C-alpha positions as CSV (number, residue, x, y, z in Angstrom):
1,X,65.2,98.4,79.8
2,X,67.2,95.1,80.0
3,X,70.4,97.1,78.8
4,X,69.7,99.7,81.5
5,X,69.8,97.2,84.2
6,X,73.2,95.7,82.9
7,X,74.7,99.1,83.0
8,X,73.4,100.0,86.6
9,X,74.4,96.3,88.0
10,X,78.0,97.0,86.7
11,X,78.1,100.4,88.1
12,X,76.7,99.5,91.6
13,X,78.9,99.6,94.8
14,X,78.0,99.6,98.5
15,X,79.1,102.7,100.0
16,X,81.1,101.3,103.0
17,X,84.8,101.5,103.4
18,X,85.1,101.5,99.5
19,X,84.0,97.8,99.5
20,X,82.2,96.9,96.0
21,X,79.6,94.6,95.4
22,X,76.9,94.0,92.5
23,X,73.4,94.4,93.6
24,X,71.2,95.1,90.8
25,X,68.0,94.1,92.6
26,X,68.4,96.9,94.9
27,X,66.5,99.1,92.2
28,X,64.0,96.8,90.7
29,X,61.0,98.8,92.1
30,X,62.3,102.1,90.8
31,X,59.2,102.3,88.3
32,X,56.8,101.4,91.0
33,X,58.0,104.2,93.2
34,X,57.8,106.7,90.6
35,X,54.2,105.7,90.0
36,X,53.5,106.5,93.9
37,X,54.7,110.0,93.3
38,X,58.3,111.2,93.7
39,X,59.4,114.2,95.8
40,X,62.0,116.4,93.9
41,X,64.6,118.9,95.8
42,X,64.6,122.4,95.3
43,X,67.4,122.4,92.7
44,X,65.8,119.3,90.9
45,X,69.0,117.2,91.2
46,X,67.5,115.0,93.8
47,X,64.4,112.9,93.1
48,X,63.1,110.9,96.4
49,X,60.8,107.8,96.0
50,X,58.7,106.8,98.8
51,X,59.2,103.1,100.2
52,X,57.4,100.5,98.0
53,X,57.3,98.4,101.3
54,X,55.8,101.1,103.4
55,X,53.2,98.6,104.6
56,X,55.9,97.0,106.8
57,X,56.3,98.3,110.2
58,X,59.1,100.6,110.8
59,X,62.2,98.9,112.8
60,X,61.8,99.8,116.5
61,X,63.9,102.5,118.1
62,X,64.3,102.1,122.0
63,X,66.5,104.0,124.5
64,X,69.7,105.3,123.0
65,X,68.7,104.4,119.3
66,X,65.9,106.8,119.8
67,X,68.4,109.7,119.8
68,X,71.1,108.4,117.7
69,X,69.0,107.4,114.6
70,X,66.4,109.3,112.4
71,X,63.4,108.2,110.6
72,X,64.0,109.2,106.9
73,X,60.9,110.4,105.0
74,X,61.0,111.5,101.5
75,X,59.8,115.2,101.8
76,X,62.2,115.7,104.6
77,X,65.1,113.9,102.9
78,X,64.7,116.1,99.8
79,X,65.4,119.2,102.0
80,X,68.3,117.3,103.8
81,X,70.0,116.6,100.5
82,X,69.6,120.2,99.2
83,X,71.2,121.5,102.6
84,X,74.2,119.0,102.4
85,X,74.7,120.1,98.9
86,X,74.7,123.7,99.8
87,X,77.1,123.2,102.8
88,X,79.5,121.1,100.5
89,X,79.7,123.7,97.8
90,X,80.1,126.4,100.3
91,X,83.0,124.5,101.9
92,X,84.7,124.0,98.6
93,X,83.7,127.5,97.4
94,X,82.3,125.8,94.2
95,X,79.3,126.7,92.0
96,X,76.4,124.4,91.4
97,X,77.0,123.2,87.8
98,X,75.2,119.6,88.3
99,X,74.6,117.5,85.4
100,X,73.8,114.1,86.7
101,X,70.3,113.6,88.2
102,X,70.4,111.6,91.6
103,X,67.3,109.3,92.2
104,X,67.0,108.0,96.0
105,X,64.7,105.0,96.6
106,X,63.8,104.6,100.2
107,X,62.8,101.2,101.8
108,X,61.9,100.0,105.2
109,X,65.1,99.3,107.2
110,X,65.7,95.5,108.1
111,X,68.4,96.5,110.6
112,X,70.3,99.6,112.2
113,X,73.3,98.9,110.6
114,X,72.0,98.4,107.0
115,X,74.3,99.8,104.3
116,X,73.5,102.7,102.0
117,X,73.9,101.6,98.2
118,X,75.0,103.8,95.4
119,X,74.6,103.0,91.7
120,X,75.5,104.7,88.5
121,X,74.3,104.3,85.1
122,X,76.0,105.8,82.0
123,X,75.2,107.0,78.4
124,X,78.6,108.3,76.9
125,X,79.7,111.0,79.2
126,X,76.2,111.5,80.7
127,X,75.7,109.8,84.2
128,X,72.8,109.0,86.4
129,X,73.0,108.1,90.1
130,X,70.9,105.9,92.3
131,X,70.6,105.8,96.2
132,X,68.8,102.8,97.9
133,X,68.7,104.0,101.3
134,X,67.0,102.5,104.6
135,X,64.3,104.6,106.2
136,X,66.2,104.5,109.5
137,X,69.9,105.3,110.1
138,X,72.4,107.5,111.7
139,X,72.4,110.9,110.8
140,X,76.0,111.1,110.3
141,X,76.1,108.1,107.9
142,X,73.2,109.9,105.9
143,X,75.1,113.1,105.4
144,X,78.3,110.9,104.5
145,X,76.3,109.0,101.8
146,X,75.0,112.2,100.3
147,X,78.4,113.7,100.3
148,X,79.8,110.6,98.5
149,X,77.1,110.6,95.8
150,X,77.6,114.3,95.3
151,X,81.3,114.0,95.0
152,X,80.9,111.2,92.6
153,X,78.7,113.4,90.4
154,X,81.3,116.2,90.5
155,X,84.0,114.0,89.3
156,X,82.4,112.0,86.6
157,X,81.3,115.1,84.5
158,X,82.5,115.1,81.0
159,X,84.0,111.5,81.7
160,X,83.7,108.3,80.3
161,X,84.5,106.2,83.3
162,X,83.6,106.5,86.8
163,X,85.8,107.9,89.6
164,X,86.7,106.4,92.9
165,X,86.1,108.5,95.6
166,X,88.6,108.1,98.5
167,X,86.8,107.3,101.8
168,X,88.8,109.7,103.9
169,X,87.7,112.6,101.4
170,X,83.9,111.7,101.8
171,X,84.1,111.1,105.4
172,X,86.2,114.0,106.3
173,X,84.2,116.4,104.4
174,X,81.0,115.0,106.0
175,X,82.2,115.4,109.3
176,X,83.7,118.9,108.6
177,X,80.1,119.9,107.3
178,X,78.3,118.3,110.3
179,X,80.5,120.3,112.6
180,X,80.6,123.7,111.0
181,X,77.2,124.1,109.5
182,X,75.1,127.0,110.9
183,X,71.8,125.2,110.2
184,X,70.6,121.7,111.1
185,X,71.9,119.5,108.2
186,X,69.4,116.5,108.7
187,X,65.6,116.9,109.2
188,X,63.5,114.0,110.4
189,X,59.9,113.6,111.3
190,X,58.9,115.3,114.6
191,X,59.0,113.5,118.0
192,X,55.5,112.1,119.0
193,X,53.1,114.7,120.2
194,X,55.1,117.5,118.8
195,X,54.2,119.4,115.5
196,X,56.6,120.4,112.9
197,X,59.8,119.2,111.5
198,X,62.5,117.6,113.7
199,X,66.2,118.7,113.3
200,X,69.1,116.1,113.7
201,X,70.7,116.2,117.0
202,X,73.9,116.7,114.8
203,X,73.3,120.3,114.7
204,X,70.8,121.3,117.3
205,X,73.4,123.6,119.1
206,X,73.6,125.9,116.0
207,X,77.1,127.2,115.0
208,X,80.0,125.6,116.7
209,X,82.9,127.9,117.3
210,X,85.5,125.3,116.6
211,X,84.8,122.5,114.1
212,X,87.6,120.6,115.1
213,X,86.8,120.5,118.9
214,X,85.3,117.1,118.8
215,X,88.3,115.8,116.7
216,X,90.6,117.2,119.2
217,X,89.0,115.3,122.1
218,X,88.8,112.2,120.1
219,X,92.3,112.1,118.8
220,X,93.5,112.9,122.6
221,X,91.9,109.4,123.5
222,X,92.8,107.5,120.6
223,X,96.0,107.5,118.3
224,X,95.3,109.6,115.0
225,X,95.6,107.5,111.8
226,X,98.4,107.4,109.6
227,X,98.0,108.2,105.8
228,X,98.0,104.6,104.9
229,X,95.4,103.8,107.4
230,X,93.3,106.7,106.2
231,X,93.8,105.5,102.4
232,X,93.2,101.7,103.1
233,X,90.6,101.6,106.3
234,X,90.6,98.0,107.5
235,X,87.3,95.9,108.1
236,X,85.0,97.5,110.6
237,X,87.0,100.6,110.6
238,X,84.0,102.9,110.2
239,X,81.9,101.3,113.0
240,X,81.8,102.1,116.5
241,X,84.7,104.0,118.3
242,X,86.9,103.1,115.5
243,X,84.7,104.9,113.0
244,X,84.8,108.1,115.3
245,X,88.7,107.9,115.3
246,X,88.7,107.4,111.7
247,X,86.1,110.5,110.9
248,X,88.1,112.6,113.2
249,X,91.4,112.1,111.6
250,X,89.9,112.3,108.2
251,X,88.2,115.7,109.0
252,X,91.7,116.8,110.4
253,X,93.2,115.9,107.2
254,X,90.7,117.7,104.9
255,X,90.7,120.8,107.2
256,X,94.5,121.1,106.9
257,X,94.5,120.6,103.1
258,X,91.9,123.4,102.9
259,X,94.2,125.5,105.1
260,X,96.9,125.5,102.5
261,X,97.5,128.3,100.1
262,X,94.6,127.9,97.6
263,X,93.7,124.6,99.3
264,X,90.2,124.7,98.5
265,X,90.9,125.2,94.8
266,X,93.4,122.4,94.8
267,X,90.8,120.1,96.5
268,X,88.1,121.0,93.7
269,X,90.8,120.2,91.1
270,X,91.7,116.9,92.7
271,X,87.9,115.9,92.6
272,X,87.7,117.0,88.9
273,X,90.7,114.6,88.1
274,X,89.6,111.7,90.0
275,X,88.0,110.1,86.9
276,X,91.2,110.6,84.9
277,X,93.4,108.5,87.3
278,X,93.5,105.2,88.4
279,X,93.8,106.0,92.0
280,X,93.3,109.2,94.0
281,X,97.0,109.6,94.9
282,X,98.0,110.5,91.2
283,X,95.1,113.0,91.0
284,X,96.0,114.4,94.3
285,X,99.6,115.1,93.4
286,X,98.5,116.6,90.4
287,X,96.1,118.9,91.9
288,X,98.3,119.8,95.0
289,X,101.7,119.9,92.9
290,X,102.4,123.4,94.2
291,X,102.6,121.9,97.8
292,X,103.8,118.2,97.3
293,X,105.9,116.7,94.8
294,X,106.0,113.1,96.0
295,X,104.0,110.8,98.1
296,X,106.7,110.9,100.8
297,X,106.5,114.7,101.1
298,X,102.7,114.3,101.8
299,X,103.2,111.7,104.4
300,X,105.9,113.9,106.3
301,X,103.7,116.9,106.1
302,X,100.7,114.9,107.7
303,X,102.9,113.6,110.3
304,X,104.0,117.1,111.3
305,X,100.6,118.2,111.4
306,X,99.5,115.5,113.8
307,X,102.5,116.6,116.0
308,X,101.2,120.3,115.9
309,X,97.5,119.4,116.4
310,X,97.8,116.8,119.1
311,X,101.2,118.0,120.7
312,X,102.7,114.4,120.7
313,X,105.3,112.9,118.3
314,X,103.9,109.3,118.1
315,X,107.3,108.2,116.6
316,X,109.0,109.0,120.0
317,X,106.4,107.8,122.5
318,X,107.7,105.8,125.7
319,X,106.6,102.1,126.5
320,X,103.7,101.8,128.9
321,X,105.9,100.8,131.8
322,X,108.3,103.9,131.4
323,X,105.1,106.1,131.0
324,X,103.8,105.0,134.2
325,X,106.9,105.5,136.1
326,X,107.4,109.1,134.8
327,X,103.8,109.8,135.6
328,X,104.2,108.7,139.2
329,X,107.4,110.6,139.6
330,X,105.5,113.9,139.0
331,X,102.3,112.9,140.9
332,X,104.3,111.7,143.8
333,X,107.2,114.1,143.9
334,X,110.0,113.7,146.1
335,X,110.5,116.5,148.8
336,X,112.8,117.5,151.7
337,X,111.1,117.8,154.9
338,X,112.5,118.8,158.3
339,X,111.1,117.4,161.3
340,X,113.0,119.9,163.7
341,X,115.1,123.2,162.8
342,X,118.3,121.6,164.0
343,X,117.9,118.4,162.1
344,X,118.9,117.5,158.5
345,X,116.0,117.2,156.1
346,X,114.5,113.9,155.1
347,X,113.7,113.0,151.6
348,X,110.2,111.6,151.0
349,X,107.3,111.5,148.7
350,X,104.0,113.6,149.2
351,X,101.2,113.6,146.8
352,X,99.7,116.9,145.5
353,X,97.0,116.8,147.8
354,X,99.1,117.1,150.8
355,X,101.3,119.7,149.2
356,X,98.1,121.9,148.8
357,X,96.5,120.9,152.2
358,X,99.7,121.4,154.4
359,X,101.8,124.1,152.5
360,X,101.1,127.7,152.4
361,X,100.7,128.8,148.8
362,X,104.0,130.7,148.7
363,X,105.6,127.4,149.1
364,X,103.0,125.6,147.0
365,X,103.4,128.0,144.1
366,X,106.9,127.1,142.8
367,X,106.3,123.3,143.0
368,X,102.9,123.3,141.4
369,X,104.2,125.4,138.5
370,X,106.9,123.0,138.0
371,X,104.4,120.2,138.0
372,X,102.4,121.9,135.4
373,X,105.4,122.2,133.2
374,X,106.4,118.7,133.7
375,X,103.1,117.3,132.8
376,X,103.1,119.5,129.6
377,X,106.4,117.9,128.4
378,X,105.1,114.4,129.5
379,X,102.2,114.5,127.3
380,X,104.5,114.6,124.3
381,X,105.8,111.2,125.1
382,X,103.7,109.3,127.2
383,X,102.0,106.2,125.9
384,X,98.5,106.9,124.3
385,X,96.4,105.5,127.3
386,X,97.6,108.0,129.6
387,X,97.2,111.0,127.5
388,X,93.9,111.9,128.9
389,X,94.9,111.3,132.2
390,X,98.1,113.5,132.0
391,X,95.9,116.2,130.4
392,X,93.4,116.0,133.2
393,X,95.9,116.4,136.0
394,X,97.6,119.4,134.1
395,X,94.2,121.0,133.9
396,X,93.2,120.8,137.5
397,X,96.5,122.1,138.6
398,X,96.3,124.9,136.0
399,X,92.9,126.0,137.1
400,X,93.9,125.9,140.8
401,X,96.8,128.4,140.0
402,X,94.4,130.6,138.1
403,X,91.7,130.7,140.8
404,X,94.5,131.6,143.4
405,X,95.5,134.3,141.1
406,X,92.1,135.6,140.3
407,X,91.0,135.5,144.0
408,X,94.0,137.6,145.2
409,X,95.4,134.7,147.4
410,X,98.2,134.0,144.9
411,X,100.0,137.0,146.2
412,X,100.4,136.2,149.9
413,X,101.0,133.2,152.2
414,X,97.9,131.5,153.4
415,X,97.1,128.6,155.5
416,X,94.0,126.1,155.8
417,X,91.7,124.8,153.5
418,X,89.5,127.2,151.7
419,X,86.8,126.6,148.8
420,X,89.4,126.4,146.1
421,X,91.7,124.1,148.1
422,X,89.0,121.7,148.9
423,X,87.6,121.5,145.5
424,X,91.0,120.9,144.0
425,X,91.8,118.1,146.5
426,X,88.6,116.2,145.6
427,X,89.5,116.6,142.1
428,X,92.9,115.3,142.7
429,X,91.4,112.4,144.6
430,X,89.1,111.4,141.8
431,X,92.0,111.6,139.4
432,X,94.1,109.3,141.7
433,X,91.5,106.7,141.9
434,X,91.1,106.7,138.1
435,X,94.8,106.3,137.8
436,X,94.8,103.2,140.1
437,X,92.0,101.7,138.1
438,X,93.8,102.2,134.8
439,X,97.3,101.1,136.2
440,X,98.5,97.6,134.6
441,X,98.4,94.8,137.5
442,X,102.4,94.6,137.4
443,X,102.5,98.2,137.9
444,X,100.1,98.0,140.8
445,X,102.3,95.3,142.5
446,X,105.4,97.6,142.0
447,X,103.4,100.6,143.3
448,X,102.4,98.7,146.5
449,X,105.9,97.5,147.2
450,X,107.2,101.0,146.9
451,X,104.7,102.4,149.3
452,X,105.8,99.7,151.8
453,X,109.3,100.9,151.7
454,X,108.3,104.3,152.2
455,X,106.2,103.6,155.5
456,X,108.9,101.7,157.3
């Protein structure tokens, strides 16, 4: 037994951004938990042990925490682990030839950000795996931890050294499974007063039509990560908004690799080779050699995929000040207005609301169509803090034009404010207010000075 704990201690690591620590005491009570009666999963690969400290009160869940965290119980966890495994095998188009048993020890959570600990023990080329898991955690972290240990078990088969699973692979696959699964992956105890088993909010909506929809929204609001950033996540990179950005980029990276010719086969091959190489890059290039001969080729490919997916070339974005100026030029276009038939036109600025309110549609159509196209081009170069705002302006104008065409008013000149015009003007007023809230102080001063000049 002493030898076993030495091996386990050397094989332990904290599953959190690749950080490694020795924590053998995390599994001291395995034998006590076994006596309490373990719960085996359907395939027999997972064995779940009840908390030995179950006499302690569970950590309280109030407000948002009640909907963002799950209470993990051994019988439900056994089902969750099997569902995650089934989804992972389906995504990789792999068969279930598991060799290493995975023991999961539950304990009462001490905090909501407590880490999941994964450990290994080795006897020649045979491996056993251990997870020490708090009984209260976020469903996404639960799925990520199970995916990580499953990938580790796949990589270590027939190997005398343990593989290192890249963070982007575990996180990217976990997010892909969560967004594409046809059934709830995570089960928890039912809500108070309701019988039956609860399903995690992650998949309560059923099948998602586009697994990348959330990633698309996330990467519109925050810059996607480079390959170096995916490879070496910084401290805190997996928490909060930064964590969502990391997982969205990782999911996109995994998804795009799978879309390559024989992409799933290449990804399976990479996992199988991880234990044979000192780093994932060598295993990757060996497995994907039909697509990438060097790391530089992979980086260029990823940069191109980001441009295609986000519609933006991050290497050619404008500075913030220039981006604001360009947006103002589009939102406040300069137009020529005649005050009388026999007078020369005056050049002034009108906002989009004035054009919709005061011009008939035959006059509006050409200007607004031009604005939609200008906003589309602007999105490719504008600074990241303005991407979402530019998209929203374009979507409001595009919806207005489509509603006009659908209603039949797009083919004739109309005057006055109908329902379509009133709703569009209200939406533009909201966007203008948001634009001023986001505007940097220096830009606000310059904008005010420009308005003073125009009114004199």
